[in-house]
C-alpha positions as CSV (number, residue, x, y, z in Angstrom):
1,X,22.9,209.9,57.1
2,X,22.4,207.7,60.1
3,X,20.7,209.8,63.1
4,X,22.6,209.5,66.3
5,X,20.4,209.3,69.4
6,X,22.4,210.7,72.3
7,X,19.5,210.9,74.8
8,X,16.2,212.2,75.2
9,X,13.8,213.8,78.1
10,X,10.6,214.9,78.9
11,X,9.3,218.3,79.5
12,X,8.0,219.3,83.1
13,X,4.3,217.9,83.7
14,X,5.0,214.8,81.8
15,X,3.8,211.6,83.4
16,X,5.7,210.3,86.5
17,X,6.0,207.1,84.6
18,X,8.3,208.8,82.1
19,X,9.5,211.9,84.0
20,X,12.9,212.4,83.5
21,X,16.2,212.4,81.1
22,X,17.9,209.2,79.7
23,X,21.6,210.1,78.2
24,X,24.0,207.5,76.5
25,X,26.6,206.5,79.0
26,X,29.5,207.2,76.7
27,X,28.1,211.2,76.2
28,X,27.6,211.5,79.8
29,X,30.7,213.9,80.6
30,X,31.8,217.4,81.0
31,X,33.1,217.6,77.2
32,X,29.8,216.6,75.5
33,X,26.8,219.4,75.1
34,X,24.1,216.3,75.1
35,X,23.9,216.1,78.9
36,X,23.2,220.3,79.1
37,X,20.7,219.6,76.2
38,X,18.7,217.0,77.6
39,X,18.7,218.3,81.1
40,X,17.6,221.6,79.6
41,X,14.1,220.1,78.6
42,X,13.7,219.3,82.1
43,X,13.6,222.9,82.8
44,X,10.9,223.6,79.9
45,X,13.7,224.6,77.3
46,X,12.3,223.9,74.0
47,X,14.1,223.2,70.7
48,X,14.7,226.2,68.2
49,X,12.7,224.1,65.7
50,X,9.6,223.9,67.5
51,X,6.7,224.7,65.1
52,X,8.5,223.7,62.0
53,X,5.8,221.8,60.4
54,X,8.2,218.7,60.4
55,X,11.0,220.1,59.1
56,X,8.9,221.7,56.1
57,X,9.2,225.2,57.1
58,X,11.3,227.9,59.5
59,X,9.2,228.6,62.3
60,X,7.6,232.2,62.5
61,X,9.7,234.7,64.1
62,X,7.1,237.3,65.0
63,X,7.0,236.6,68.8
64,X,9.8,234.9,70.5
65,X,7.9,234.4,73.6
66,X,5.3,232.2,71.6
67,X,7.4,230.6,68.8
68,X,10.6,228.6,68.5
69,X,12.3,227.7,71.8
70,X,10.4,230.6,73.7
71,X,13.6,232.4,74.4
72,X,14.4,235.8,72.7
73,X,18.2,235.2,72.6
74,X,17.8,232.5,69.8
75,X,16.1,232.8,66.6
76,X,13.7,229.9,65.3
77,X,15.4,227.5,62.8
78,X,14.0,224.2,61.0
79,X,15.0,221.0,62.3
80,X,17.6,220.2,59.5
81,X,19.7,223.1,60.4
82,X,19.2,222.3,64.2
83,X,20.4,218.7,63.6
84,X,23.4,219.5,61.7
85,X,24.6,222.1,64.3
86,X,24.1,219.4,67.1
87,X,26.1,216.7,65.2
88,X,28.9,219.3,64.6
89,X,28.9,220.1,68.3
90,X,28.9,216.2,69.4
91,X,31.5,215.3,67.1
92,X,33.6,218.4,68.2
93,X,33.1,217.8,72.0
94,X,32.5,213.8,71.8
């Protein structure tokens, strides 16, 4: 499968030379979740697969405040599962 890059963003505290978000022009609209996803990183929201060891394991789930995306409303996943969910959303809303 070819990976699609809809955008990227940096977490708070990044160097001022890279601070911000970049979103593909054709995905910058109200119907596509890419904009909200990338801008979320600017608010220090992490991916649910943080700590997956390069997609080798599902991150631990013993403390939602220190693992995964650091939000207790979403369980950790590995990168492949998260990528599949993102692709389905992009196709559905794109």
